[in-house]
C-alpha positions in Angstrom: 24.7 5.0 14.4 25.1 5.1 10.6 24.5 1.6 9.2 26.1 0.3 6.0 24.1 -2.1 3.8 25.3 -5.0 1.7 22.8 -6.1 -1.0 22.8 -9.9 -1.8 21.1 -10.9 -5.0 20.8 -14.6 -6.0 20.2 -15.3 -9.7 19.6 -18.3 -11.9 18.9 -18.1 -15.6 17.2 -14.7 -15.4 19.6 -12.1 -16.9 16.9 -9.8 -18.1 15.0 -9.7 -14.8 18.3 -9.3 -13.0 19.0 -6.1 -14.9 15.6 -4.7 -13.7 16.4 -5.7 -10.2 19.8 -4.0 -10.3 18.3 -0.8 -11.8 16.1 -0.7 -8.7 19.0 -1.2 -6.3 21.1 1.6 -7.9 18.1 3.9 -7.8 17.9 3.7 -4.0 17.8 6.8 -1.9 20.1 5.1 0.6 23.1 3.8 -1.4 24.4 0.4 -0.5 28.0 -0.3 0.5 28.2 -3.1 -2.0 25.9 -5.1 -4.3 26.8 -8.8 -4.4 25.3 -10.9 -7.2 25.7 -14.7 -6.7 25.0 -16.6 -9.9 23.9 -20.2 -9.1 25.6 -21.7 -12.1 23.2 -20.4 -14.7 23.2 -21.9 -18.2 22.1 -18.6 -19.8 24.6 -15.8 -20.7 25.0 -13.0 -18.3 27.8 -11.0 -20.0 25.7 -8.1 -21.1 24.0 -7.4 -17.7 27.3 -7.8 -15.8 29.1 -5.5 -18.2 26.3 -2.9 -17.7 26.9 -2.7 -14.0 30.6 -3.6 -13.6 31.6 0.1 -13.8 30.2 0.5 -10.3 33.0 0.2 -7.8 30.7 -1.5 -5.3 29.5 -4.2 -7.7 30.6 -7.7 -6.9 29.8 -10.7 -9.2 30.3 -14.3 -7.9 29.5 -17.0 -10.5 29.3 -20.5 -9.0 30.6 -23.5 -10.8 27.9 -25.9 -9.6 24.2 -25.1 -8.9 23.5 -25.7 -5.3 20.2 -23.8 -4.8 19.2 -20.4 -3.6 19.9 -21.0 0.1 23.5 -22.0 -0.6 23.9 -19.0 -2.8 22.5 -16.7 -0.1 24.9 -18.1 2.5 27.8 -17.5 0.1 26.5 -13.9 -0.2 26.4 -13.7 3.6 30.0 -14.8 3.8 31.1 -12.2 1.3 29.2 -9.3 2.7 30.9 -6.6 4.8 28.0 -4.3 5.6 26.3 -3.9 9.0 23.0 -5.1 7.4 22.4 -7.6 4.6 19.4 -7.0 2.4 18.4 -9.9 0.2 16.8 -9.6 -3.2 15.6 -12.2 -5.7 16.6 -11.6 -9.2 13.0 -11.1 -10.5 11.7 -8.6 -8.0 12.2 -4.8 -7.8 12.7 -2.5 -4.9 11.1 0.9 -4.7 13.5 3.9 -4.2 12.8 4.2 -0.5 13.2 0.5 0.3 16.6 0.6 1.9 15.8 3.9 3.6 12.8 2.3 5.4 14.9 -0.7 6.4 17.7 1.4 7.8 15.3 3.4 9.8 14.0 0.2 11.4 17.6 -0.8 12.5 18.1 2.7 13.9 15.1 1.9 16.1 16.5 -1.4 17.3 15.5 -4.0 14.8 17.5 -7.3 14.5 15.8 -8.2 11.2 13.1 -6.6 9.0 10.4 -7.7 6.7 8.2 -5.5 4.5 5.0 -5.3 2.4 4.9 -5.5 -1.4 2.8 -5.0 -4.5 2.1 -7.3 -7.4 4.4 -6.3 -10.2 2.2 -5.5 -13.2 -0.9 -5.3 -11.0 0.1 -2.6 -8.6 -3.4 -2.3 -7.1 -2.8 -5.7 -5.5 -1.0 -4.8 -2.2 0.1 -7.3 0.4 0.8 -5.8 3.8 0.5 -7.0 7.4 -0.5 -4.2 9.7 1.6 -5.2 12.8 4.8 -3.4 13.5 6.5 -6.6 14.5 6.2 -10.2 13.2 3.6 -12.1 15.1 3.8 -15.8 16.0 0.1 -16.4 15.4 0.4 -15.0 11.9 3.4 -17.2 11.1 1.4 -20.2 12.3 -0.8 -19.6 9.3 2.1 -19.7 6.9 4.2 -16.9 5.5 1.8 -14.0 5.4 4.7 -11.4 5.4 7.0 -11.5 2.4 9.7 -13.6 0.6 13.4 -12.9 0.6 13.1 -9.7 -1.5 11.5 -8.0 1.5 13.9 -9.3 4.1 17.0 -7.9 5.7 19.1 -8.8 8.8 22.0 -7.8 10.8 25.2 -9.3 9.3 26.4 -10.8 12.6 23.1 -12.5 13.1 23.0 -13.8 9.5 26.4 -15.4 10.0 25.2 -17.0 13.2 21.8 -18.3 11.9 22.3 -18.9 8.2 19.8 -20.3 5.7 18.9 -23.9 6.0 20.4 -25.4 2.8 18.3 -28.6 3.2 15.1 -26.8 2.5 14.0 -26.6 -1.1 11.3 -24.1 -0.3 9.9 -22.2 2.7 13.4 -20.8 3.6 11.9 -17.4 4.3 9.2 -18.7 6.7 11.8 -21.0 8.4 14.1 -18.1 9.0 11.3 -15.9 10.5 10.2 -18.7 12.8 13.7 -19.4 14.0 14.4 -15.7 14.7 11.2 -15.2 16.5 11.6 -18.3 18.7 15.1 -17.1 19.7 13.8 -13.8 20.9 15.2 -11.5 18.2 13.3 -8.3 17.3 11.8 -9.0 13.9 10.2 -5.7 12.7 7.5 -5.5 10.0 7.3 -2.4 7.8 3.5 -2.2 7.1 3.9 -0.5 3.7 4.4 -1.9 0.2 8.0 -0.9 -0.7 8.9 -3.5 -3.3 7.3 -5.2 -6.2 7.0 -9.0 -6.3 6.8 -10.8 -9.6 4.0 -13.4 -9.3 4.0 -16.6 -11.3 7.2 -16.1 -13.3 7.0 -18.9 -15.9 10.4 -20.3 -14.8 9.7 -19.7 -11.2 8.3 -21.7 -8.3 4.8 -22.0 -9.6 5.8 -23.5 -12.9 8.2 -25.9 -11.2 5.6 -27.1 -8.7 3.1 -27.6 -11.4 5.5 -30.0 -13.1 6.0 -32.1 -10.0 4.2 -35.3 -9.1 2.4 -35.5 -5.7 5.2 -37.9 -4.6 8.0 -35.5 -5.6 6.3 -32.7 -3.8 6.8 -34.3 -0.4 10.1 -32.5 -0.1 8.2 -29.2 -0.1 6.8 -30.2 3.4 10.3 -30.2 5.0 9.9 -26.7 6.6 6.5 -27.7 8.0 7.9 -30.9 9.4 10.8 -29.0 10.9 8.5 -26.6 12.8 5.6 -29.0 13.5 5.7 -28.2 17.2 5.6 -24.5 16.6 2.7 -24.8 14.3 0.6 -27.1 16.4 -1.2 -30.1 14.8 -4.2 -28.2 13.2 -2.0 -25.5 11.6 0.5 -28.2 10.6 -2.2 -30.0 8.6 -3.4 -26.8 7.1 0.1 -25.9 5.9 0.5 -29.4 4.4 -2.7 -29.0 2.5 -1.7 -25.5 1.3 1.7 -26.8 0.1 0.3 -29.7 -1.8 -2.6 -27.9 -3.3 -0.9 -24.7 -4.3 -1.2 -23.9 -8.0 -3.7 -26.8 -8.3 -5.3 -25.4 -11.5 -1.9 -25.7 -13.3 -1.3 -29.3 -12.3 -2.0 -32.5 -14.2 -3.9 -35.3 -12.5 -5.5 -33.0 -9.9 -7.3 -35.9 -8.2 -4.0 -37.4 -7.3 -2.9 -34.2 -5.6 -6.1 -34.0 -3.7 -5.8 -37.6 -2.6 -2.2 -36.9 -1.4 -3.5 -34.0 0.6 -6.3 -36.1 2.1 -3.8 -38.8 3.1 -1.3 -36.4 4.8 -3.6 -33.5 6.0 -6.9 -35.2 6.4 -10.2 -35.0 4.5 -11.7 -32.1 6.5 -8.6 -29.8 6.2 -8.2 -30.6 2.5 -11.9 -29.8 1.7 -11.8 -26.7 3.8 -8.7 -25.5 2.0 -10.3 -26.1 -1.5 -13.5 -24.3 -0.4 -11.5 -21.3 1.0 -9.5 -21.0 -2.3 -12.7 -21.3 -4.4 -14.5 -18.6 -2.3 -11.5 -16.3 -2.6 -11.6 -16.6 -6.4 -15.3 -15.9 -6.5 -14.8 -12.7 -4.4 -12.0 -11.6 -6.7 -14.2 -11.9 -9.7 -17.1 -10.1 -8.1 
């Protein structure tokens, strides 16, 4: 079977990064049926980048009147798509030329959905790859050790059925993988770095989390709460600590964040998390 691919890119206030992402899409060995850009009511101008790609007959631009979040934008992209497969891409990441080729091959071998490894954009020697050929439940119980949305694709009929949980402000990728796995779908992992992920974009997740208060950050625990039974109590507490203490060096009033983690995840889990992160940094500097 010859599969067609719809690309869905969600964007918010990143016109320059979007151009780089689109350049990567149009450089693919396997050409997409369509490229759908859903603009989540950005305040920055997009005219230049849209004009640069509007000559492509398969380019579709959908500006939203009201910002509703990335998951709502992705679901709108799903409803618009016509391809057999939908491949998602965040506006600040870049696919390598064989990205869609590798994903299509996985579907030809029976995949229902696919995740893939990646490199750190700007530090290409930092590679993040899971060795298994399929997504493993035990790995997911430690958090999302696979990839974000820029490494994910899914059969369109399945995407329409499952959809992204619009109530989640974060963890939507992990939530999707857990749901697919629990329902018995074949979730294939490509154990190669085939896209580039932009870590710590200054207007990205890290910067937003660093500006939150510990009380505001409680909403970031929704995905863990949703799948508490799947995680088990120990892994649930570890995920809570990880969510609360992520980007800790960037945050103000660090003691308040640590106390919040102790309150919700427990003293032992919190101290173990801090120790593990500190040890990792020491090893990276060595």
